[in-house]
matplotlib code that plots the C-alpha trace (Angstrom):
import matplotlib.pyplot as plt

x = [13.8, 17.4, 18.5, 21.8, 22.3, 24.2, 23.4, 21.4, 19.1, 20.7, 19.8, 19.8, 17.9, 15.2, 15.9, 13.1, 13.3, 13.3, 16.1, 14.0, 15.4, 13.6, 15.1, 14.6, 15.4, 16.3, 15.3, 16.9, 15.1, 14.7, 13.5, 12.5, 14.1, 14.4, 18.0, 18.6, 15.2, 15.4, 13.9, 16.3, 15.9, 18.5, 18.8, 18.2, 21.8, 23.1, 20.7, 22.1, 25.6, 24.7, 23.2, 26.2, 28.6, 26.6]
y = [73.2, 73.9, 75.3, 73.6, 75.1, 78.3, 78.3, 81.1, 81.3, 82.0, 85.4, 86.0, 87.5, 86.3, 87.6, 87.8, 87.7, 91.5, 91.5, 93.0, 91.7, 90.8, 89.4, 85.8, 83.6, 79.9, 78.8, 75.9, 72.6, 72.7, 69.6, 69.0, 65.8, 64.1, 63.4, 61.8, 62.8, 66.5, 68.2, 70.0, 72.0, 71.3, 71.2, 68.1, 68.2, 68.1, 65.3, 63.2, 63.9, 62.8, 59.6, 58.9, 59.1, 56.6]
z = [17.8, 17.1, 13.8, 12.8, 9.3, 8.7, 5.0, 3.4, 0.3, -3.1, -4.6, -8.3, -11.2, -13.5, -17.0, -19.4, -23.2, -23.3, -20.7, -17.8, -14.6, -11.4, -8.2, -7.3, -4.4, -4.2, -0.7, 1.1, 1.3, 5.1, 6.9, 10.5, 11.8, 15.2, 16.3, 19.7, 20.9, 20.0, 16.9, 14.6, 11.4, 8.8, 5.0, 3.0, 1.9, 5.5, 6.4, 3.5, 4.8, 8.3, 7.0, 4.9, 7.9, 10.0]

ax = plt.figure().add_subplot(projection="3d")
ax.plot(x, y, z, "-o")
ax.set_aspect("equal")
plt.show()
């Protein structure tokens, strides 16, 4: 499987009511799709862009 995306997860902070901060991650929505007979891993956003350009 080839990984086409170069995007990385977003990193931020969860802030509670008392203002304690803990790190949080927003991972990408990675999907495994078959394009021209080969499996590739790309984000859902990139998949939608590929379908739009067809």
